[in-house]
Structure formats: C-alpha cells, structure tokens
N, C-alpha and C positions, 0 to 999 in steps of 0.2 A: 714537418714529417710527411712521409708518402701515405696517402689513402691507399688501403687495399682496394684491388679491382672488384666490384660488385658483379653479380650474375648479369643484371639488366643495365640497360639504359632505358629511362622511363620517357617516351615520348608524349606529344601533347595527345590531347582526346582524338579520336579517331576522326572526328570531323574536321580537325585542324591539319592540314598536310606539313606544316613547318618541318618537324625536326626529322620527318622521315626522310628528307633529302639532304640532312646536314650531315657533316662528317664529324669524327670524335676522336680525342686525342688526350695526351698529357694526364698522367695519373688518373686523377677522379674522372677525365672524360675517355680514358682509354679500355672501353669497355664494350660487351656484345650489344649491337643495336637491336631493339625490338620494338614494333610499333601499336601492338594490340595490349592495351591494359584497361583493367576495370576502374571506375571512378572510385571505387572502395579502397584502392592502393594508395589512394591520397589520403588516407585516414589513417596512414601509418608514416613512422619516421621513416622507415627505409623506403616507400614510396615516395614521400616527399624529397627525400634525398635524392632520388633519382630525377623527380621532376626538376629540381634546382639544376642538377647537371644537364638536363635536357634545355634549361633556359641559357646557359653557357653555351651550347652549341648555336643557339641562335645568333650570337654575335658575329659567327662567321660568316652569315649572310651577307655582311657588308664588304667582303671581299670575294664573293661569289660571282662569276658570269657577268653579262653585259651591264646590269642595273648598277654594279659596282663603280663604275667611272662616268655612266652616261647621265646619272642623275647628280653627279658630283663635281664632275672636271669638264665635261662638254659645256660648250656655250659660253666659256668664260675666256677671260685676257690669258691664260696659261697655256691653254691648248687649243688647236685646231683640229678639225677633222683629217685623219691621215688618209691613205691610199684607199683602205678598206673603210666604205660609207655605211655600213651596215646599220648603225644607230644614229644617221645623219640627222635625223630631226631634233635630237637632243643638242646637237650643235649649230642647227642653225634656226631653231624656233619656227621650223616651217610648220606648214597646215596639218602635217602627219603626226605633229605633237599633239595629241588629243586625248580624249577620255579612254579611247581604244588603244592606245600605245601599250604594249605590252607591260614595260617596267612599272608604270603607274599602279598597275594592281599587283606586281610583284612586291613591291615595297610596302605598299598598304596592306596587303594579306599577311606578310611575314611579320611586319609590325604588331598586328594585332593577334597575330597566332601566340607571339611570345608575349603579349599583355595578357592573355587568357591564362597562361601558365603561371604568370606572376600573380593574378588575381587569386587562382586556386592555392599558391603558397601563402599568400597573405590571408587568406580567408581559414586555411586550416593548421597552418603552424602553430599559433597560440594554442589551440585545442591538444594538439598531439605530441608535442614535446615537452620533456621535464627538465632536461638540462637548459638552466637559464641561459648560458653562454652560446650554447648552440642554437638555441631559440632565437635569440637577438640576431645571431648570424645569419640564420636562413631567411628570417622575417627582413632582414636590412637587405639580402640579396633580392629577396622579392620586390620590394620596393623601388630599388635601384634599377631593376630591370624594366619595370613599369615605366619608370620616370624615364629612362634612357630611350625607350620606344614612343612614347609620347611626344618627347623631344624632338625625335626625327619626323614623327608625324607631322607636327607643328610647323617645323621648319621647311617641309617639303609642300605640304597642303594648306597651310593656314589653320582655322578652326576645324575640329573633328569631332565626332561622336566619343565622348567620355563614357567607358564603361569600367567600374570597379568592382564588379562581382563575377565569379566564374560562370563560364556558358557550359551547362551539362546537355541542354537540348537547343536545337535550331532556334535562335531569335530574329526577327525580321523586322522589327520597328526600331529605327534610331532616327535621333536629330542631331544635327551639327551643334557643338558648343562653339563658342567666339574663341578666337586664339588668345585673348585675355584669360578666359577661363581654363584653356589647356595649359597656359604658363603656370597659373595658379596651382593645378594640381601638379604639374612638374615640379615647381620648387617645394610643395609640401612632400611629395614622395622622396625626392632627392634629400631633403632635410630630415626625413625619418631615417633613410638609409645612413646617412652621415652620424645619426646619434646611436645608431645600432650595430653597426660594422665595426670590426676589430680593426686595428692599425696595421695588423700583420695578416697576410691570408695563411690558412694553413697549407695551401699547396700553391704552387706556380700557377699564375692566371686566376686565383680567386680575387674577387672583388673587395676592395678594403675601404675604410673611412676615407682615405685621400683621394681614392677614385671619385668617391660622392662629392668631396669637398672641391675638387678641379672642375667637375659637371657643374655643381653648384655655381661656382665662378662664371663658368661659360653661358648657363643660363640667364644669370642677372645681366650679363653683358649683352646677351642677344635681346632680352627684353628691352633693355636700355638703348638698343639702336633704332636707326632711322624708320626702318620698316614699320614701327610700332607706334610712330609720332602721334597718331590720332588718339590713342589713349594711354600712353605712358609716362606722360608728365607727372603724375602723382607719385608713381614708382621709381621714376628714373634716378634720381639722386640717391636714395637708399640702394637701388640695384647697384649703382656704382661703387659705393662704400662697400655693400658685400662681395662684389668682384674681388675687391681689393683684400678684403678680409680673408675669405677663403682661398684665395690664390697664394696670399702671403702665407698662410698655414700650410699649404702644401709645399711651398718653397723651404720655409724656415723650419718646419716641425716634424716632417714627414720621414725624413732620412732619405727621401729620392733626391739624386743631385744631377747635374747635367753629365754627359758622357764626356770624356776629357776630349775627345776627337769627334767632330761631326761625322767621320768617315765610320767610327764605330757602330753607330746606329745601322749603318747600310752594309756593313760587312759580312755577311752570311757566310760563314764557312761550313756549317752543317745543320741539319734540323736539331732545334732544341740547344743550340751552340751559344757561346758566350755573348754574342751580340742580343740574343732574346732573353737574356736575364740582367740587363744592364739597369741600374738604379734611375736611369732616366724614365723607363718605362713604366708609366702608372695603371696602365690596363691594356692588354692585347688579347685579340682572339686567337685563339690557341690552336695549331695546326701541328701535325706531326707526318713523318713518312710511314705510318702504320696502314700498309697497303689494305689490310683486313678490314679496317674501318674509315676508309678514306672518304665515303661517302660519293654523292654524286657530283661534286664540283671542286672541293679544294681551293686553296687560294689562287685565284686566277689571274692577279693584278700583273703578275711578270709577262702575260700575253700581249697586252693591249697598248705598251710603251714602245716596243723596238720598231725601228725603221727597217726595211728590207735590205739584205746583205747577201743572202744566198745566191741570188741570180748573177753576182759580179764575177768575173774571171779570177780563179783562184780561192773563191769562196764557195762553201756548202754550209748548209744549216747546222749548227752544233749546240749543246748545251749551253757553253757560255754566252754565246750571241743570243739565244732566246729564240723561240718560236714567234714570228714577226706577224701578229695580227694586225699591225699598224693602224692602231684606231685613234693613238693621240699623237697628233705632231705639234712638237715644241714650237710654241708662237716667238715671233720677235720679242714680244715684251719680256717673255722668260729669259730671253739672253740677256737683253739689255738692263734689267733689272739689278742685275748683278754688277759690283765692282770687280771685274775679272783678272784684276791684277793683285789684289789685297785680300778677296774674300774667297776663302779655300771651298765654300760651300758650292760654288759653281762646278768646281772641276771633281767634287765629290757627290756631285748629283747627276751629271751627264756623261755618257760615253762619247769620246772624239776618234777613238782609234779602234780597228779591228785587226787582228793577227791573220796571216794567211793559213787557212786550214786544209787546203786542196792544191798543194804545189804542182801536182801534175797538170793542171788547167791554169797555172798562172799565165799573164798575158806576156807578151815579148816585145822588146823594143824593135820600132822599126827605123828605117834610115833617116825618116824626116825628124823624128823626136830623140832618139838615141843621145845621150850624153857625150859619147864618143864612139868613134867607129868598131871599136872592138866588142861594143855591147849590143851591136846590132843582132838581131835574133837571138838573143839571151834573155831568160825570164827577167821581169822587172823586180821581182822579191822572191824570196824562197819561203819553206815552210817554217812559220813562227816569226816572220818578219812582217811589218806593218804593211797590210794590203788594202785599207781603207782609211783614209784620213778626212776628217771634218774640221775645216779651218774656220774658226769662230772670231771674223775679224770685223771691223767696224768701216763705215762709209768713209771714202777718202782714201782707202789702201788702195795704192797704184801698182801693186805688184803681181796681182793675178788676173787672168785673163781666160775666156773660154778656150784660147789656143794653146797658151805656154803652160797651163796645168798638164798638158798631155806631156810635156817633157819631166814631169815627176814620176817617180818610182809607182806610188800608190794609187788607186782610185782617189782623185781630189774632188772634194764637194767644199766649194767655197762660197761663204755667205756674201760676200760685196767682191764684185767683180771691178776692174778699174773703169770708172765712170758712173757707177750706179750711184743713185742719191739714197740718203737715208730714209727710211720707211718703216711701218710696222703692218704691212700687208703682204710681206714674203715677194714682192716683185722686184728681185735682184738676186744675184748670184745663180748659183745651179743646185740650191736646195730645192725640193718639190716634195709633193704629197706622199711619197713613199720612201724619199731619202732626206730625212731630216735628222737633227741631234736628237739622239735617244734618251731619256731619263732612265738611269740606272738603279735608281733606290730599290727597285722590287725583284731585280734580275734573281733568279732562283737556279742555279745549277746543281741542287739535289735531287732533280727528277731523274727518273730512271732511263728516259729514252727522249731524243729531240722532240719526238711527237707528242710527248705527255704534257696534257695541261693542267695536272693536279701539282700545283705546287704546295710546299711544306713550311713556307715561312710563316711565323706568327703575322697577324695583322694588328699594327698598333693603333689603338682607339684613343689613347691619352698618354701623352708624354710631357715632360717637364718644360721642354724647350718653347711648347704652346702656352702653358701656366704663366711663364714670365711674361709673355707676349700680351696675356690677357689682363694682366695686373697694369702692364704698361699702358694699354689702351684704356684702361678705365680711368687711370690717373690723367691722361691727356684729355679725355673727353670732360674731365672735372676741371681743366685748365691748370693742372698743376704739373708742368712739363718737367720742371726739375726733377721731381719725385718720380716721373716715368723713366728719366735717361738711365737711372742704375740697372733697371731691369730690361731695358733695351740694350745697353753695353754687354752686361753679362754674355747675352746671346751673340753679339758681336765680337767679344772678345772671344770666345770659343769658335767661332768662325774665322778667326785670323790665323794666318798660318804661324807657327812656333819656330823658335830658333833651331836651325839645322833641319828643318822639315823638308823633305825632296819633293819638290813640285812635279817631277817628272814621274812618279810614282801613280798621279792621279789623272794622267792624260786619259786613261780607260774608265774615269768616272768613278773611281774607286774600285778596289780588288772584288771581284764578284767571285764566287765560289767555283774552283777549277778553272779558275783564270787569272792567277796570280802572277803571270809575267810582267816584269818590268820592261818597256819598251827597249829595245837593244840600240846602242849608238848605229850599230850596223845596218839598221831598216832604213835608216837616211841615205840617200844618194851621196852626201857628203857632210861635213861637220858644219859647213854653211847653211845646209839645209835644215838641219838641226836648230841652230840659232834663229833661221828665219821663222821656223815654226813657233817658237816661244813668242817671238816679237809680234808675228803676225795675228796670233791669237791673245794678244794682251797680257800675256802670261810672262812671268820673271823666273829664268832658271837661276834661283838665288836661295840661300839657306837662312836668310833675315827675316826676323820676325816682322809680322804687319800689323801687330796689335795696336800701335798707335795711329795708325791710318783708319784702323777699324773702329776707335773709340770715337764717339760724337759727344758734342755739347748742345743744347737746346738751340743756340744760334746756327750751329751747322745744318740742323735742320731746315731752319727758317730761310738759309741762303743757298742751299743745296741748288745744283743745276741739273741735276740728274735724277730726280725725283718725278718727272713728267708733271710737273706743277703747272705749266702752260698748256699743255694738251688737256689736262682736266680742270683747267678753270678753276685752280686753287689759289686765292688771293689772301683770305684770313689766314692767322695762325692756326685756327681750328680747322679750316679745310685743308691745310698743308700738312698737318700731323695726321689726318684721317687717311690722306694720300700715302705720307711715308709708311704709316703702321701696315697698311695693306699692302704695300711693296716688301716691308719687313716681313710680313707673313707669308708672301710669296717665297722669299729669298731663304726663309728657314723651313717651310712647310710644303714646298712645291709638290703638287701631285698628290698630296696625302688625302685626298678624298673630301676637303674641306672648302674649295675655292667658291663653287657656286652659292652655296649658304653664307659665305662671309659677303660676296658681293650683293647676296640678295638682302641680307639683314642690314645692310650700310645703304642699300638703293643705289649702288654705283655700278649695278650690272649693265644697264643700258647705256651709260655713258662710256664705261670701258670697253664694250664691245664694238660701239661706234669706232673707237680708237684703235683698238688694238686687235680685234678680230679681223680675218678675211672673209667673213661670210654670215657670222651669227647676228642675227637680227632680232632681239628681244623687244617686245613692246611694253611700254610704260604702263602700269596697272594691269598686267594679266601675267607677265613672266616671272614675277618675284615669288609666284606660288605654282605647283604643278595642278594638272586636271585631276578632280576626283575620277576615281576609276567608273568606267561605265557598268562593269560587272556588279559592283557595288549598288549603283543607282537603280540597276535593272532588277536587283534582288531585294530590295526593302519594300517594306509597305507601311502605309498609315491608314488606320483605322480599318485593319484587315484586307486593304485592297492594294495592288501595286501603285506605285506612283503614276501620276499623270505626266505627260511630257512637259507641262509647264512647270510641275511640282519638281521634276527631276532639274529642269535649267535654273530653278530658284535654289536648289541645294548646290548646284556646279559653282565653281569658281568664276568670276568674270572673265569674260574673252575666249571662254572654251565652249 
C-alpha cells in the first residue's frame, strides 16, 4: 500500500548536518523538508516515523558527489583516473591522501550522523509505540541503519568509536574500539534487524528481513577474509557457515530472483520505472524526479564514468551521452576480464558507439582517405549514424593502424594497433585519459537538461546477483568447490546470450533512456566493415545461445588460462579460486561501488594495483584502511583537554 504524505520530514538533530543536504522521494520519502525539530518530537510515534524516514534519506549519501566513487572505485584494478584528476589522490594513493582529504571526513561525519538517528530510534521506539508489528518494524529499521553505517565505517577506517546511545548535546571524549569489536556490534545489530523486520516492506524502498540477511551474509564473509586474519581464526569457520546460511535463505526463501536479462537491471526507461522494482533488487537508495525535494546532490554516478565525446566533429553534449566528468577511466583489466564472445555482461555494461547529434558539423572525406572519388568533400556520416566507434580488440590484431583508421567513417578509437603488444597499462592503441570505453550502467537520460547533475535513478545497495557470489565465495573458502559451482553458474547462465538474442542491440552498452536506437547498417561504410566490426571486437553476430560456454566445472577454474593466475602468482586451488571469484565479482558487479572494499578485505589491493593499474601505488600495511579525519582528531578531548600531537597520532591509522 502507499503511505500518505506527512507534513514534515524529520531531520537529525540540529548539530548533525546530514539530512539537511539529502534529497527525498518515493511515497514515504516524498515530503516537505524541514530541519528544525525539538527532541520532544522523538517521543511521539509521528516524530519517530519521521526520523526513520530521515534515516532512509541517509542511504542516498552513497551515490552523491565525489566521495561515492573516490572511496570505492578509485585505486583499484577496475578503473584508472580519467582526464579530470580532481580526486587523483584516491586513485594514486599519493601524499595528498591524508587526514585532511575532504572525503575522509564526509564519509565519517555522515555515517555517524545516521548512527545518531538510529540510536534515537532504538532508544525511543520501545517506549512510544503500542502497535507491536509497527514497533518491531521501526526498531528493526533502526538496528539495520546502525549496523549498515558501522559496517561502512569499519570497512573504510578499521576500528572506530562505538556509540550506542543518542546524542542530545555535544560530546567530546571518544576512544577507538577495535575492528573486532565493531564487527561484533555490526553482527549483533544486523541480527536484531533480521529478527524484527518484516519479509515484505510496506512501501517500495523499505528495508526488509531479507536485506538484513543479505548484509549478514556479507558481514560474515568480510570478517572471515584475509584482512582480519590476525584475529578471526576463532570465528572464521562459523562465519563462513553463516554466510552460506543467510545467503541461501535470501536466494531460496525471500521471493527475490535474478532478473531474466542482465540488461534489465540497467535499462533505465524513466524515474521509478520497471528496472527499479525488479525482484533482484534487495535494497536501493530511493531517488526521483521530484524537483521540489531534489536536495543538494541527487544521484550523481552518471557524471563520473563517461569519456569525452562532445568536442569531436559531428558531436555535441546531449542527455543520452551524459555529462562527461571523465573521472573513471575503464582499465585494461576491466576489458580483458570478460569473455567478450560469450558473456553478454560486457556488451550490456559498456558503451562502444555514439550516434551523430550535430550533423551540420560532421567531418568530410578528403582526397587522401575517401573510399571513392565521389565521396570527396561529402560528410562521413549523417545525423543518427555512428559517429564514434570504440574497437575492443586484442593484441595481435593486424587490421588497424593510426593511419588506416582515417579511412573509416566514424571517429575510431582502437584498443590495439598492429604491432602493439599485450599489456595492462594502456600503452597501446589510441585510447587515452579522456577517450576510453565508458561504463554505461548508471546512464541517466531522465535529467531535464544536458547540464543537470541531479540524477533520478535509484542506487542499488544490495541485489541478488551479489548474494549468489557471497555464497559461492564462502563455499570456496571452505574448500567445497563443487558446492560453490551451482551459485557461480546461476550467475553465468544469466550472463549468457539466449537463443535469438540480437547482439547488435547492445553495441551501445545497453539501451539508455532516450537513446534506444539500434545501430543501422547504413552507419557502416560497407557490409564488410560491419562484419569487421563484430570480428575485431571479439563479438559474434549470431543468435545462438552461449549458455554451454558460460557454464563451468571446478576443473575449468583450475585449468583456465584467462583468469590472470600467472600474473597474480596463484598456484594452489585456494589461490586460484580467490582470483576467479574476484574476477567474477568484477564481471557481475563492475563499477557498483564495491571494488576497493573487496580488494582491501582480501588483501589483494596492492598486488592487483601493481599489475593492473597504470599509476596506483598503494602501500602494504597502510592503504587497506583510510585515514581518520583530522577534523575528528582535532575536536575530541581526553580528561577535558584537547589531544596532544602524540595522542592524535596514536589514534590515527598507521602510515597516515
């Protein structure tokens, strides 16, 4: 059912700035924003309901502004720094990544702001609610939000101060708990949420029992990972069992199911459209196109992935192409990790073509490069025809050179020219910092102008595709590889092309809103060029299913030649499985704000950066966690006085 709009949205206490900058939407979120409340409001069911609504707004923080990608995608194997180096310190791990770097405090402050709201809810709901079911739901939401934010904090910073009671006045004395203690609190809170929350949310976007189960599986797997090996031996076996237990509950009992087509997840047709209510989505931060309540940021992920296209002849910035902040340059690893013939996820994740949208400025053939004399001084392409083409070929392809691509109609960007050798550092072809393969998962054509930064797409925080991989990884870590394979193969079979599926529909990386043109044959100079396009991109223009090729056995993992085992030094079955599952997580979850935390928890960040990054240089023992914000260290006290410089350093993470 739909919840009726209330008069107010209840923000956090005035001392906590979090919710005054968040946007609001969808049913129970689509309300008038105010920021001035008295603490007595939280002693009524109406006030507490509003405070819970405010907690949901805090989920949107993870898709706002620069911190969204900088603290999660930069400095990993999946993405390099693009042409705009605004946040390069997160991608290089240079000296300017320190306690003063703005995003460290942004994440810290906003997580604790949401925790303070959750503490207020947890403290007051039992006293002021009489409806048992509603009491349990609100209390469960409070425990979930507190656990969710402490989980984020421990993944980013390691051990942090634990505060479980609401703050109504300024408090200045805090000590850091250990990471082990924070994990214990997170498990406790998620478990209570799991026990209290309903199996179905009253409105779209509400947290359910299954969201708590998914995150319990994830917390247990995280705690069982390599980063915590100095203390997790006594809990690791039970944690892996619990990952399987809770993950399988979500898969088998929740009613959530995988989308039929991987493309469905990213085929954004309109705000609050079909792709945002797919059964695969377990939890999403809710955004909408309600201008009156858009807030300061909106969902800004659509800005950060696109490469520059607007300054090429025949092109101008438009809504389908996106506003190119060019922060996240797709790495060589991210291209090579896919089987680009059989795995449709590659073509449904990346954009390889752009259509001419400024025909009056289209380039013309000159006498040197025109395919025939009658084309000299004629435009190379017309409006709506392919104007930019990214060729995703491999080393050893002899067909392209810097000179002969001038004889092609579109602007051509080729990954490997004739004579280039295989590499993972980008020193080949004519891809560059501002011209690279764009990830299109978060394209947002619902914005009202090309300059608008306020995206309206929901931000997925948990989906069943990841749940399958959590269970598979837990089984693999237990050495139960045969039991892991069905969960891996369920994901891979969904990724396979189906019988009759048209590959050519995906050369645009999936159909973005307002950009649903299928590439016409006429956009190629000739039919032979069309055929060459598919061949050179390791793509097959066929309608046959690829399910068999995408289904693996355990032996396929051990003997695979394309899983980077040699580069990463994986020799044992356990090592190979970890390499494989991290690669499979890339194929399934590319760019979904998970990678840095995955590589940190598995302590593979440094090794993978050395091999696959063109400039990231993380330091062992330092960069598996972030610096504690200087603003926090400067504000807190001990025994009524500010911390001394040595005391601040003692509270800081090593190496910062």
